[in-house]
N, C-alpha and C positions, 0 to 999 in steps of 0.2 A: 540771664532770664530766669525767673522763678519757675518752680515746678507746679504745674496745674493739671487737673484731670483732662483726659483726651477730649478735644472739641470745645474746651472752655477758653474763651478769649478774654483776657483781663481788661477791666474797665476801671477808670479812676474812681467812679462813684462806688465801686464794690471793693475798695481797698481793705476795708475792715473785714469783709468776708474772706478775702485772700489771706489776711494775717491769721484769722482764726483757723482756717483750713490748714495753713502751714504749721501753726503751733500744734494742732492736733496730730498732724502727721509725724512731727518730731517726737511728740509725746509717746505715740504708739511704738515708734522705732526704739526710743530709749527704754521704755518700759519693758518691751520684749527682750531687748539685749541685756538689760539689767537682770531679768529673771533667768536668762538662758546663757549668760556669758561663760566663756571657757575659764573655769577656775580650777586651780590645783592647789593643794596644800603645800606651802613652802616654808622653809626655815633656813637659816644660814649654816654653812658647814663646808666640808671639803673631803676629798679623798674617798675611795671606795673599793679598791682591790678587785675590779672586774665585776662587782655587783651592780645591779640596775639602780641602786640607791647608794647614798653616802652616809657616813656616820660622823658625828662630832661629839667628842667627849666633853660633857659639861660638869661632871664630877669625877675626878681621878680616884682610882682605887683598884680593888681586886677585879681583874679582867676575866677571871674564871666564873664569876657570879655577878652578872651585870643586870641593870635595869634599862629597858629600852623605852624612850619617849616617842610616841607616834602621833604626829600632828594631824588634826582635821580642822582646816581653816578655810575662810572664804565661803562663798555660796556653794552649797553641796550640789554638784552635778555629776554626770557620769564619769568625768575625768577624775574627780575627787575620789570616787569609789575605786576606780582602776588603780590609782596611786596607792590608796590604802591597802588594796589587795597585795600589791608588791611589797609593802612594808610587812604585812602579816606573813607573807611567804618567807621573807627574810628571817623573821622571828622563829618561825617553825623550823627553819634549817639551822639556826644558830643555837646550839644547846647551852651556850654560855649565858643566854638571856633567861633569867629566872623570874622576872616579873615585868609587866607592861604598864606604863602610864599613858593613857590617851589624853593628849592635850587638846581640848576642844575650844575653838574660838570661831564660831560661825552662827549666823542668824538662821541657819537651816537652808532648805532648798528643795530639790526634787523629792517627791515621795518615794519613787523607785530607787533613787541613788541612796537616800537615807536608809532605806530598808536593806539595801545591798551591803552597806557598811556595817549595820547592826548584825546581819547574818554572818558576815565575814569575821567579825569580832567574836561571835559566839562559837564559830567553828575553830578559831584559834584557841579559845579556852578549852574546848573539848579535846583538841589534838595534843596540846602541850600540857594541859592541866596546871597552868601557872596563873597566879592572881592577875586580874586586870582592874586597874584603878583609873578613874577619870579625874583630871584636873581642869576645871573650867576657867577660862580667861575672861575676856570682855563680854562676849556673848556665847550662850549655849542655849539658844531658844529654838523652839519648834523642832525641826530636824536635828538641830544640835543637841536637844535634850533626848530626842528619840534614840540617837546612837549611844547615848550615855546611860540609858535607863537600866541596862542589865549589868552594869559594872559591879564589882564586889564592894566598892566604896566610892562615893562621889564627893569631891572637894570643889568648892567654889570660892573665888576671891571675894573680899568684902564688896567690891564694886561690880561683881558679875550680875548680868541680867540673864535669867533663865526661865524655864517653863514655856508659856505661850503654846500650850497644847491645843492644836486645832489644825484645820486644813483650809487652804485657799485654792480657788480655781479662777484665775483672772479671766474675765470676759469683757469684750468691748462692743459697744453698740454705737456705730457712726451712721446709722441708717438715715436719720433726718438730715444730717450735714451732707452725706453723699447724695441724697435725693435732691437737695437744693442745687447742687452743681452738676446734676445729670450723671452721676457715677452709679452704675448698676452692676451687680454680680450675675454673670451668666453661668450658673452652676447646673450641671446635669448629674443627678445622683440616683441610685437605686438601692434599696426598694423605695417606691414612691406610692403613698406617703410612708415616711419612716423617720429614722433618727440619724441616718448617715450624714446628713447636712446640718445637724444640730450645732449651734454655736456660731453661726455666721455673724460677723459684725455688721453686715449690710442689711439686716432686718431685725426688728424687735424679737426677743426670745419669746416663744410661745409658752403657755402654761405647761404643756406636755414636755417640752424640751427642758424647761427649768426643773421640773420634777425629776426628769431623767438625770441631769447633771447633779442635782442634789443627792440622789441616791448613790451616785458614785463617790461624792464627797463624804457622805455619811459612812460609807463602807471604809474609806481610808481613815476617817476619824475613829471608828470603832477599833480598827487595827492599832492605831496610836494608843488608845486607852488601854487596850489589852496588853500591849508591850510594857507600858508603865506599871499597870497593876501587877503584872507578873514579875517584872524586874525589881519592883519595890515592895514585894510581898512582906507584910508585917511591919513595914516602915512608914507607910502613908498615915497621916494623922486625921485625914478626912476621907470620905468616899471619893473614888476617882471622878465621879460625875460632878462633884463640887469643885475639885481642883482643876479639872480639864475644862475650863470655861473660856479659853482663849487668852487669858491674862498672862502677861509677863511678870515675873516676880524678882525682887531683889534677893540677894543671897540670904539675908536674915529671914525674909518671908518664906523662901524655899525651904530653909532649915526647919521652920516651925510647921510647915506642911508635910515634911518628910520627903521632899523631892531630892534633897541632898543630905549627906551625913555629917559634913563638917565645913565650916568656913575656914579656908586656909589656902595656901599657895602650893606650888609644885614641890617645894622643900618639905611641906607638911605631908604631902602624899608619899614622898619617899620615906619620911620618918615613920609613917604608919606601916609601911612594908617592913621596915626594920623591926619595929615594935612587935609586929605579928610573927616575926621569925621567918619571913619569906626570903629575906636577903640579909647579909651581914652589914654591920655599920659601915664598913669600908668598901662596900660594893660600888663599882664604877657605874656611872649613869651616862648613857649615850642618846643623842637625839638623831633621828633619821631624817634624811633629806633626799628628794629626787635629784638625780644627776641630770645634766643637760641632755644626755642621750635619751633618758627616759621621758623627759618633758617633750622632746621632739617626737618620740614615738607616739605619745598620747595625742599630741597635736595632729600628727599625720593621721592617726586612727579616727580622730573626730572629723577630719576633712573628708574621710571616706577613701583613703588610700593614697593620696598624693595630690599634686597640682598646686597652683598658686591660690591660696585661700583669699587673697585680696584682689583677685583678678576679675571678680564678678561684675563690677561696675559701680556706679554711683548715681545719686540724685542730687539736685541742687534746689535748696529751699531758700527763696529770697536771697540769692547770691551766695549762700553757704553750701559748699560741696560736702556731702556726706558719703563716705566710702562704705559700701556694703559687701561683705564677703559672701561666698556661696553658702557657708554655714549660717551666717546671719540671716540671709534671705529665707533659707529653709526654716529657721526658727521663728521668723515673723509669721509664718503661715499657720502656726498652731500654738495653743496654750496648753498648760498641763497642771495637774493638781500639785500643790506645793505645801510642804511642811516648812513654812517660812514666816519669820517675824517681819511684817511689812513696815513697821515703824523704823527699822534700822536704816 
């Protein structure tokens, strides 16, 4: 049997309405899960000597003066920031690491998580005093550019898409459809009237609530622009307000705007470190990777301490069973501001 609102009895003549309602339900679920999916940066590798992460040597050489490649990939969420913190802690403790290349391949993600990664990277630079270079892969958009902006030098592949400086805060309005099928939200909130219940998808957004959310987005946008303007001081070819227009740029366009320093690959980033005298030509290069135990720890932390994440239940939409975890159900209840390239 399909999934219908309480009290609604399906009728043949209303089959089109049922289909629309079902499709909308799936859309909301998928959209929310896409924006809030558990994502961690991963790369291939092995072995780790008791550390919470593993290393894989990608360039053999002098092990006393090494370059560490720290990946930031997938949609940036809290787990991505936690994993990156572990990598940075490892670099701080390993005095053989003389330079860091952050390998960025992400469309962006959570505003808070992106800022946490940037802050952690800046703290690493302050504590170790070693150069930090960014090597962009397929995407380094929105939050992906945010975490890159303060690097000593930014490289982007010829096919990289970057920039997209702006903020999204997804909101959904299903009030007309819900009203048609007798679905109502019985929400009790205080203060009344106020802003505690702003953003409900079961009624149109008021002018006051829209202005309220816009002010929050504007504040996040101002923070983004300040990070880029500071990180790229003296390098931007146009005023930040002209560059930060929400557009994504090709590598060549980003170079002309001063958002990156050079079109090149990971090898070029390494060679720059050699040319600048930060490491020797024969320096080894290692890439960090989360171990299974660390991934498990992060997953358990995201579940809230334990339990079966898949045990929450499921819904059936037109005969299709959709499993929802406890965390997924929790994430469906709220949206958040995002430094995210939506076209990815």
